[in-house]
MARBA-3410 file (N, C-alpha, C, O; in Angstrom, 1 decimal):
74
134.9,61.8,47.9,134.6,62.5,48.5,135.2,63.2,50.0,136.2,62.7,50.5 ~ 134.6,64.2,50.6,135.0,65.1,51.3,133.9,65.0,53.0,132.8,65.6,53.3 ~ 134.8,63.8,53.8,134.1,64.8,55.3,134.9,65.7,56.2,136.2,65.8,56.3 ~ 134.1,66.2,56.8,134.1,67.4,57.3,135.4,67.2,58.8,135.3,66.6,59.9 ~ 136.3,67.9,58.2,137.3,68.0,60.1,136.8,68.4,61.1,137.6,69.0,61.9
135.4,68.3,61.6,134.9,68.2,62.7,134.8,67.3,62.9,135.5,66.6,63.7 ~ 133.6,66.9,62.2,133.5,65.6,62.1,134.9,64.2,62.4,135.0,63.4,63.4 ~ 135.8,64.1,61.2,136.2,63.6,61.2,137.7,63.5,62.8,138.6,62.8,63.2 ~ 137.3,64.6,63.1,138.5,64.6,64.7,137.2,64.3,65.7,137.5,64.1,66.8 ~ 135.8,64.3,65.2,134.7,63.8,66.7,135.1,62.0,66.5,135.6,61.3,67.3
134.8,61.7,65.3,134.9,60.0,65.5,136.4,59.6,65.3,136.7,58.4,65.4 ~ 137.4,60.4,65.0,138.9,60.0,65.4,139.1,59.8,63.9,140.2,59.3,63.8 ~ 138.7,60.0,63.2,139.1,60.0,61.5,140.7,60.6,61.2,141.0,61.6,61.9 ~ 141.6,60.2,60.4,143.4,60.6,60.8,143.4,60.2,59.1,142.7,59.3,58.6 ~ 144.1,60.8,58.4,145.1,60.2,56.9,145.6,58.9,57.7,146.1,58.5,58.7
145.1,58.5,56.2,145.6,56.9,56.5,144.8,56.2,56.8,144.9,55.1,56.2 ~ 143.5,56.1,57.7,143.2,55.2,58.6,142.2,54.2,57.7,141.1,54.8,57.5 ~ 142.2,53.1,57.3,141.1,52.4,56.7,140.0,52.7,57.0,139.9,53.2,58.0 ~ 138.9,52.5,56.0,137.7,52.9,56.2,136.6,51.7,55.2,137.0,51.0,54.2 ~ 135.5,51.6,55.6,135.1,50.4,54.4,133.8,51.0,53.7,133.2,51.5,54.6
133.2,51.2,52.6,132.3,51.8,52.5,131.2,50.7,51.8,131.6,50.0,50.8 ~ 129.7,50.5,52.4,128.5,49.8,52.4,127.6,50.4,51.9,127.8,51.6,51.9 ~ 126.7,50.2,51.3,125.8,50.3,50.9,124.0,49.6,51.7,123.8,48.4,51.8 ~ 123.3,50.4,52.0,122.5,49.5,52.7,121.1,49.7,52.0,121.1,49.7,50.8 ~ 119.5,49.9,53.2,118.6,50.2,53.2,118.4,51.7,53.0,118.0,52.3,52.0
118.8,52.3,53.9,119.7,53.6,54.1,119.8,54.6,53.3,119.0,55.6,53.2 ~ 121.1,54.2,52.5,122.0,54.7,52.1,123.2,54.1,52.3,123.2,52.9,52.6 ~ 124.6,55.0,52.3,125.8,54.9,52.3,126.1,54.6,53.8,125.8,55.4,54.7 ~ 127.0,53.3,54.0,127.4,53.5,55.3,129.2,53.2,55.9,129.7,52.0,55.7 ~ 129.9,54.1,56.5,131.1,54.6,56.0,131.6,53.6,57.7,130.9,53.4,58.6
132.9,53.2,57.5,133.4,52.6,58.9,134.5,52.3,59.0,135.2,51.9,58.1 ~ 134.9,52.6,60.3,136.4,52.0,60.0,136.8,51.0,59.9,135.7,50.5,59.8 ~ 138.0,49.8,59.8,138.1,49.4,59.7,139.3,48.8,60.8,140.5,48.8,60.7 ~ 138.6,48.3,61.6,139.7,47.9,63.5,139.9,46.7,63.0,139.3,46.2,62.1 ~ 140.9,45.9,63.7,141.0,44.9,63.5,140.5,44.7,65.7,140.5,45.5,66.6
140.2,43.5,65.6,139.5,42.8,66.4,139.8,42.8,67.8,140.3,43.9,67.7 ~ 139.9,42.5,68.7,140.8,42.2,70.4,141.3,40.9,70.0,141.1,40.1,69.1 ~ 142.0,41.0,71.0,142.6,39.4,71.5,142.0,38.6,72.1,140.9,38.7,71.6 ~ 141.9,37.8,72.8,141.5,37.1,73.9,142.7,36.4,74.2,143.4,35.7,73.5 ~ 142.9,36.7,76.0,143.5,36.7,76.9,142.8,35.8,78.0,141.6,36.0,78.4
143.9,34.7,78.7,143.1,33.7,79.6,144.5,35.2,81.2,145.7,35.5,81.1 ~ 143.5,35.6,82.0,143.8,36.4,82.7,143.5,35.7,84.3,142.7,36.2,85.1 ~ 144.1,34.6,84.5,143.9,33.8,85.9,142.5,32.9,85.6,142.9,31.8,85.3 ~ 141.5,32.9,85.6,140.0,31.8,84.7,139.4,33.0,83.6,138.9,32.5,82.6 ~ 139.4,34.2,83.7,139.1,35.0,82.8,139.7,35.2,82.2,140.9,35.5,82.1
138.5,35.1,81.2,139.1,35.3,79.5,139.5,37.4,79.2,138.5,37.8,78.5 ~ 139.8,37.8,79.3,140.0,39.3,78.6,140.0,40.0,77.0,140.7,39.7,76.1 ~ 139.2,40.9,77.2,139.5,41.0,75.5,141.1,42.0,75.5,141.4,42.7,76.5 ~ 141.7,42.0,74.8,142.9,42.9,75.1,142.8,43.4,72.9,142.3,42.8,72.0 ~ 143.4,44.8,73.2,143.2,45.9,72.1,144.5,45.3,70.6,145.7,45.5,70.6
143.9,44.6,69.7,145.6,44.4,69.3,146.5,46.0,68.3,147.7,46.0,68.1 ~ 145.5,47.1,67.8,146.0,48.0,67.4,146.7,48.7,68.7,146.5,48.7,69.9 ~ 147.4,49.4,67.9,148.6,49.9,68.7,148.1,51.2,69.4,147.7,52.0,68.6 ~ 148.0,51.9,71.0,147.8,52.7,71.6,147.5,53.9,70.9,146.7,54.7,71.2 ~ 148.5,54.0,69.8,148.1,55.8,68.7,147.8,55.7,67.7,148.0,56.6,66.8
147.2,54.6,67.7,145.7,54.7,66.7,144.5,53.9,66.9,143.8,53.6,65.9 ~ 144.4,53.7,68.1,142.6,53.9,69.0,142.6,55.3,69.2,143.3,56.2,69.6 ~ 141.2,55.1,68.8,140.7,56.6,68.8,140.1,57.1,70.3,139.3,56.4,70.9 ~ 140.5,58.2,70.6,140.1,58.4,71.8,138.3,58.9,72.0,137.8,60.0,71.8 ~ 137.7,58.0,72.3,136.0,59.0,72.6,135.9,59.6,74.0,136.4,59.0,75.0
135.6,60.2,74.1,134.6,61.3,74.2,132.5,61.1,75.1,131.5,61.9,75.1 ~ 132.8,59.8,75.5,131.3,58.8,75.5,130.2,60.2,75.8,129.3,60.5,74.9 ~ 130.4,61.1,77.1,129.5,62.4,77.1,129.3,62.5,76.3,128.6,61.8,75.6 ~ 130.2,63.9,75.7,130.3,64.2,74.5,129.7,63.6,73.6,128.6,64.0,73.4 ~ 129.9,62.9,73.2,128.8,62.0,72.4,127.1,62.2,72.5,126.2,62.3,71.7
127.2,62.0,73.9,125.5,61.8,73.7,124.8,63.0,74.0,123.7,63.4,73.7 ~ 125.9,63.6,74.9,125.6,65.3,74.6,125.5,65.9,73.0,124.8,66.8,72.8 ~ 126.3,65.3,72.0,126.0,65.8,71.0,124.8,65.6,69.9,124.2,66.3,69.0 ~ 124.6,64.0,70.7,123.7,63.5,70.1,121.6,64.1,70.6,120.5,64.4,70.0 ~ 122.1,64.0,71.8,120.9,65.0,72.2,121.0,66.0,72.3,120.6,66.3,73.3
121.6,67.2,71.6,121.3,68.5,70.9,121.5,68.6,69.9,121.5,69.7,69.4 ~ 121.7,67.4,69.1,121.4,67.4,67.2,120.0,67.9,66.3,119.8,68.1,65.1 ~ 118.8,67.8,68.0,117.7,67.7,67.0,117.0,68.7,68.1,117.3,68.8,69.3 ~ 116.2,69.4,67.4,115.2,70.7,68.6,114.1,69.7,68.7,113.1,70.0,69.4
END
């Protein structure tokens, strides 16, 4: 399976990134496997901290993703 470069870049898939392929009623679903956050107590609050190294975390431009979705269909 080949994922177009523009799509890989937009969703933060790079060489060596682990993905999971599942089948559902709509077809196939490809999802990046990511370790969950670690809960830490800061003062009296629980705070979720990422467990992935900063270099392995995707950079998501939410405004750009929303604009791409708005322009997806005429």
